[in-house]
C-alpha positions as CSV (number, residue, x, y, z in Angstrom):
1,M,136.4,107.9,98.8
2,S,137.2,105.9,101.9
3,F,136.7,102.5,102.5
4,D,136.4,102.5,106.1
5,S,133.0,104.1,106.3
6,P,130.0,102.7,104.9
7,R,128.1,104.4,101.9
8,T,124.5,105.7,102.9
9,L,122.0,106.6,100.5
10,Q,119.6,109.6,101.0
11,P,115.9,109.3,100.7
12,N,113.8,110.5,97.9
13,T,110.7,112.6,98.7
14,Y,107.5,111.7,96.6
15,Q,104.4,113.8,97.1
16,I,100.7,112.8,96.0
17,A,98.8,116.3,95.5
18,F,95.4,117.4,94.3
19,P,95.3,120.8,92.5
20,E,96.5,123.2,95.3
21,K,96.3,120.6,98.1
22,L,99.3,118.2,99.3
23,V,97.8,115.0,100.4
24,L,100.5,112.8,100.8
25,E,104.5,113.0,101.2
26,F,106.7,110.2,101.8
27,N,110.5,109.2,101.8
28,F,112.2,106.0,100.6
29,V,115.6,105.3,100.2
30,G,115.6,104.2,96.3
31,A,113.6,105.0,93.3
32,V,109.6,104.7,92.9
33,E,109.1,104.0,89.3
34,P,106.6,106.3,87.4
35,E,104.1,103.6,87.1
36,L,103.8,103.1,90.9
37,Q,103.4,106.9,91.3
38,E,100.6,106.6,88.9
39,R,99.1,103.9,90.7
40,V,99.1,105.9,94.0
41,R,97.6,109.0,92.0
42,Q,94.6,106.9,91.2
43,L,93.7,106.0,94.8
44,S,90.4,107.3,96.2
45,L,90.7,109.7,99.3
46,T,89.9,106.9,101.5
47,Q,92.5,104.8,100.2
48,L,94.9,107.6,100.2
49,E,94.1,107.8,104.1
50,N,94.6,104.2,104.5
51,L,97.8,104.3,102.6
52,A,99.0,107.4,104.8
53,E,98.6,105.1,107.9
54,A,100.4,102.1,106.3
55,L,103.4,104.4,105.3
56,L,104.4,104.6,108.6
57,E,105.6,100.9,108.4
58,F,107.1,101.0,105.0
59,S,110.9,100.8,104.8
60,N,111.1,100.7,100.9
61,P,109.4,100.9,97.7
62,E,108.6,97.0,97.8
63,D,106.4,97.7,100.7
64,L,104.3,100.1,98.7
65,V,104.0,97.7,95.8
66,N,103.0,95.0,98.3
67,W,100.3,97.2,99.8
68,L,98.8,98.5,96.4
69,N,98.5,94.7,95.5
70,N,96.8,93.8,98.6
71,S,94.8,96.7,99.8
72,A,94.1,99.1,97.0
73,N,91.4,97.0,95.4
């Protein structure tokens, strides 16, 4: 291990799918808790479409939490 170069984290890939159909796939550096993944799975198709657009501006799981708290009602 070298102290000269910064450590980089690799993104994790998360998928939301219905039987036989992938609906949404996104990457985050860091973990998305299972409870949060379940909240996303409970969204309607319209909410998933809105989330897909919003994900373009997300940079971490906290952005997803904020979106769910503010937009998924």
